[in-house]
C-alpha positions in Angstrom: -131.7 96.8 47.2 -132.8 93.8 45.1 -136.0 95.5 44.0 -134.1 98.6 43.0 -131.6 96.5 41.0 -134.4 94.8 39.2 -136.1 98.2 38.5 -133.0 99.7 37.0 -132.3 96.6 35.0 -135.9 96.8 33.5 -135.4 100.5 32.7 -132.2 99.8 30.8 -133.8 97.0 28.8 -136.7 99.2 27.9 -134.3 102.0 26.8 -134.9 104.3 29.7 -131.2 105.0 30.3 -131.9 108.5 31.5 -134.1 107.2 34.3 -131.6 104.5 35.2 -128.8 106.9 35.4 -130.9 109.2 37.7 -131.6 106.4 40.1 -128.0 105.2 40.1 -126.8 108.7 40.7 -129.0 108.9 43.9 -127.3 105.9 45.5 -125.0 106.5 48.5 -122.2 104.3 47.2 -120.5 103.9 50.6 -123.7 102.2 51.8 -123.9 99.7 49.0 -123.2 96.3 50.6 -120.6 94.1 49.0 -123.1 91.4 48.0 -124.9 94.1 45.9 -121.7 95.9 44.6 -121.1 93.7 41.5 -124.7 94.0 40.3 -124.9 97.8 40.9 -121.5 98.2 39.1 -122.8 96.2 36.1 -125.9 98.4 35.9 -123.7 101.6 36.1 -121.4 100.2 33.4 -124.4 99.5 31.0 -125.5 103.2 31.2 -122.0 104.6 31.0 -121.5 105.5 34.7 -118.2 103.7 34.9 -116.9 106.0 37.7 -119.6 104.4 39.9 -118.5 100.9 38.8 -114.9 101.5 39.6 -115.7 103.2 42.9 -117.5 100.0 44.0 -115.2 97.4 42.6 -111.7 98.8 42.8 -111.6 98.4 46.7 -112.6 94.8 46.3 -110.5 93.6 43.3 -107.5 95.9 43.8 -107.4 96.2 47.6 -103.9 97.1 48.8 -104.4 94.8 51.8 -105.7 91.2 51.8 -109.5 91.0 52.3 -111.2 88.6 54.7 -113.2 87.4 51.7 -111.0 87.5 48.5 -112.6 88.9 45.3 -114.8 86.4 43.6 -114.5 85.3 40.0 -117.8 87.2 39.3 -116.4 90.4 40.8 -113.2 90.1 38.7 -115.4 89.5 35.6 -117.3 92.7 36.2 -114.1 94.6 37.0 -112.6 93.4 33.7 -115.8 94.5 31.9 -115.6 98.0 33.3 -111.9 98.3 32.5 -112.8 97.3 28.9 -115.5 100.0 28.8 -113.1 102.8 29.9 -110.4 101.7 27.4 -107.9 99.9 29.7 -107.7 97.1 27.2 -104.5 95.4 28.3 -105.4 95.3 32.0 -108.9 94.2 31.1 -107.7 91.3 28.9 -105.3 90.2 31.6 -108.1 90.1 34.1 -110.7 88.4 31.9 -108.2 85.9 30.4 -107.5 84.5 33.9 -111.1 83.5 34.4 -112.7 80.2 33.5 -114.8 81.0 30.5 -116.4 77.5 30.7 -118.0 78.6 33.9 -118.3 82.3 33.2 -119.0 82.7 29.5 -119.5 86.4 29.9 -115.7 86.6 29.8 -115.9 85.6 26.2 -118.4 88.4 25.5 -116.3 91.1 27.1 -113.1 90.0 25.4 -115.0 90.3 22.1 -116.1 93.8 22.9 -112.5 94.7 23.5 -111.8 93.8 19.9 -114.7 95.9 18.8 -112.9 98.9 20.2 -110.0 98.1 18.0 -112.2 97.5 14.9 -111.0 93.9 14.9 -114.3 92.2 14.2 -112.5 89.1 12.7 -111.1 88.4 16.2 -114.4 89.1 17.9 -116.5 86.8 15.8 -115.4 83.3 17.1 -115.6 84.6 20.7 -119.2 85.7 20.2 -120.2 82.5 18.4 -118.8 80.5 21.4 -120.6 82.8 23.8 -124.0 82.5 22.0 -123.7 78.7 21.8 -122.6 78.3 25.5 -125.2 76.2 27.4 -125.3 78.4 30.5 -125.9 81.6 28.6 -129.3 83.0 29.4 -131.9 83.8 26.7 -131.4 87.5 27.2 -127.6 87.1 27.1 -127.9 85.1 23.9 -129.9 87.9 22.3 -127.3 90.5 23.4 -124.6 88.2 22.0 -126.4 87.7 18.7 -126.9 91.5 18.2 -123.1 91.9 18.6 -122.4 88.9 16.5 -124.6 90.4 13.7 -122.6 93.7 14.0 -119.5 91.6 13.2 -121.2 89.9 10.2 -122.3 93.3 8.8 -118.9 94.8 9.2 -117.1 91.8 7.7 -119.6 91.7 4.7 -121.3 88.4 5.6 -124.6 89.9 4.5 -126.7 86.8 3.9 -126.1 85.5 7.4 -126.4 89.0 8.9 -129.8 89.4 7.2 -131.0 86.1 8.6 -129.9 87.0 12.1 -131.5 90.5 11.9 -134.9 89.2 10.7 -135.2 87.0 13.8 -133.7 89.5 16.2 -136.0 92.3 15.1 -139.0 90.0 15.8 -137.7 88.8 19.1 -136.6 92.1 20.5 -140.0 93.7 19.5 -141.9 90.8 21.1 -139.9 90.9 24.3 -140.1 94.8 24.4 -136.3 95.0 24.5 -136.4 98.5 23.1 -132.7 99.4 23.3 -131.7 96.2 21.6 -134.4 96.6 19.0 -133.1 100.1 18.2 -129.6 98.6 17.9 -130.9 96.0 15.4 -132.6 98.7 13.4 -129.3 100.6 13.2 -127.6 97.4 12.0 -130.4 96.9 9.4 -129.5 100.4 8.1 -125.8 99.5 7.8 -126.8 96.3 6.0 -129.0 98.3 3.6 -126.2 100.8 3.0 -123.9 98.0 1.9 -126.6 96.9 -0.6 -127.1 100.6 -1.7 -130.7 100.5 -0.6 -130.8 104.1 0.5 -134.6 104.2 1.1 -134.1 101.2 3.4 -131.4 103.0 5.3 -133.6 106.0 5.9 -136.6 103.8 7.0 -134.5 101.8 9.5 -132.7 104.8 11.0 -135.9 106.8 11.3 -137.4 103.9 13.2 -134.3 103.5 15.3 -134.3 107.3 16.1 -137.9 107.0 17.5 -136.7 104.3 19.9 -133.2 105.6 20.8 -134.1 109.3 21.1 -133.3 110.4 24.6 -131.6 107.2 25.6 -128.1 108.6 25.2 -126.3 111.2 23.2 -124.0 108.5 21.7 -126.9 106.4 20.4 -128.4 109.5 18.7 -124.9 110.4 17.3 -124.7 107.0 15.7 -128.1 107.4 14.0 -127.0 110.8 12.7 -123.7 109.4 11.5 -125.3 106.7 9.3 -128.0 109.1 8.0 -125.4 111.6 7.0 -123.0 109.0 5.5 -125.9 107.3 3.6 -126.9 110.6 2.1 -123.3 111.2 1.1 -123.1 107.9 -0.8 -126.5 108.6 -2.4 -125.6 112.0 -3.7 -121.8 111.6 -4.2 -121.1 114.6 -1.9 -121.0 115.2 1.8 -124.2 116.8 3.1 -124.2 120.1 4.9 -124.8 118.3 8.2 -121.4 116.7 8.0 -119.3 119.4 9.7 -121.7 119.6 12.6 -121.8 115.9 13.0 -118.0 115.7 13.0 -117.8 118.6 15.5 -120.3 117.0 17.9 -118.4 113.7 17.7 -115.2 115.6 18.5 -116.8 117.5 21.4 -118.1 114.3 23.0 -114.7 112.5 22.7 -115.9 109.9 20.1 -112.6 109.8 18.3 -113.4 106.6 16.3 -116.7 108.1 15.1 -114.7 111.1 13.9 -112.2 108.8 12.1 -114.9 106.7 10.5 -116.8 109.9 9.3 -113.5 111.1 7.7 -113.0 107.7 6.1 -116.4 107.6 4.5 -116.1 111.3 3.5 -112.8 110.5 1.8 -114.3 107.6 -0.1 -117.4 109.5 -1.1 -115.5 112.5 -2.4 -112.4 110.5 -3.5 -110.2 112.7 -1.3 -106.9 110.9 -1.2 -105.5 113.2 1.5 -108.3 112.5 3.9 -108.0 108.7 3.3 -104.3 108.8 4.0 -104.8 110.8 7.1 -107.2 108.1 8.4 -104.7 105.4 7.4 -101.7 106.9 9.1 -103.7 108.3 12.0 -105.3 105.1 13.2 -103.4 102.9 15.7 -105.5 99.9 14.7 -104.2 97.5 12.1 -107.7 96.1 11.5 -108.9 99.5 10.5 -106.1 99.9 8.1 -107.0 96.6 6.4 -110.6 97.8 6.1 -109.5 101.1 4.7 -107.4 99.5 2.0 -110.2 97.1 1.1 -112.7 99.9 0.5 -110.8 103.2 -0.2 -109.7 104.3 -3.7 -105.9 104.5 -3.5 -104.8 103.5 -7.0 -101.2 104.6 -6.3 -101.1 102.6 -3.1 -99.9 103.8 0.3 -96.8 105.9 0.5 -93.9 104.9 2.7 -94.3 108.1 4.7 -96.9 110.8 5.3 -96.8 114.4 6.7 -100.2 115.6 7.9 -100.9 119.2 7.0 -104.2 120.2 8.8 -103.5 123.8 7.6 -102.6 123.7 3.9 -101.0 127.1 4.2 -98.1 125.8 6.3 -95.2 124.1 4.7 -94.0 120.9 6.4 -90.7 121.0 8.3 -88.6 118.5 10.1 -88.8 118.8 13.9 -86.8 115.6 14.5 -85.2 113.3 12.0 -85.6 109.9 13.8 -83.0 108.1 11.7 -80.4 110.8 12.2 -81.2 111.1 15.9 -80.8 107.3 16.3 -77.4 107.6 14.6 -76.4 110.4 17.0 -76.4 113.2 14.4 -79.4 115.0 15.7 -80.6 115.5 19.2 -83.8 117.3 18.6 -84.9 120.5 20.3 -86.6 119.7 23.6 -85.4 116.1 23.6 -82.4 115.7 26.0 
C-alpha cells in the first residue's frame, strides 16, 4: 500500500489528477487498513473524491461505539480537512480548533481554506503566514502554503508582495516539476496582471496555465476560462459571447461562487446596477459584500431592501410581510 500511496501522491503533484482518481477508484475501501486510511483519505480529498475520504474516516472519528484505539490527532486533522472540503464549515472548524496547531500546523492551513470558501482572505492571511513560517512545515507544504498566501495577497490588493512571491514560486514549482502548483501560480499571475490592466500578460499567463491544467479537472479548466472571459470583458468594456456558456457550465457543475463572481464582474464591466445588487443581496458572505462595495459602481449606495426579478415581465408581489407576520397581522400562506 505504501508504494501505491507514493505513486498517487506523485501523480497529483505532477497534475495527473485523472490517473490518481482512477487508481483511487479501484481500491477496495473495506480492505484499506486503518494505518493507511488517513493517507488514502488525504489523497482522495486532494483530487475531489471526498466520498472515499469520508467512507474511510467517519467510522474512525465518528464511531458510535468506543474504539479500542481512539482516533488520533492526525486522523481528526484529516477528517476536519475533508469536512472543510465538502462545505461543513462549522463542524470542520470545531474539529480543527480542538487540535494543537503547534504540533500539527496543517490545522492552520485548513482553517485558512475555510475562510477562502467565505471569501474572507483577510482572516485567512495570518493563519497562512503562521503556517508557512512554522518550523515543522515541510518544504512542499511551505510551497503549497505560499501559493495560497499569494492568492490572499492578490485578492486583497497587496500587489508588490504578491509579485515577489509569484516570481519565486514560479521558478521553484517549475524546477521541482510541481505542475499543478505551477499552473495555479500562472493563474494567480493572470489575476495580478488583470489588476494592473496588463491584458496581454493575462492572456499569456492563462494560455500557459491551460497547457498545464488541461485535463487535470473540469474545475481548473473552468477557472482558466473564467479569467480569460473576464479579462476580455474588461479589455473591451462588454461581456464576450463566451460569457453565457461559461456561466451555464459553472451552474451545471455546481460552482455557485464562480457564477456569483462572474455576475459581479459582468455587472462592473457593463455598469449593470441590477446585477451588482443581485450579487450583493444574494451572497451570504459579508467579506464578499465588502469587496463588492469596494469595486462596484453604486453611486446611489445600497438600498435598504431589494426584490430580485429574474424575469423582468413579472411584477413583484408580497408573499409574506415579515414585520406584519411578527406582529401577528399576517400568517402567510403555507406557513402555519
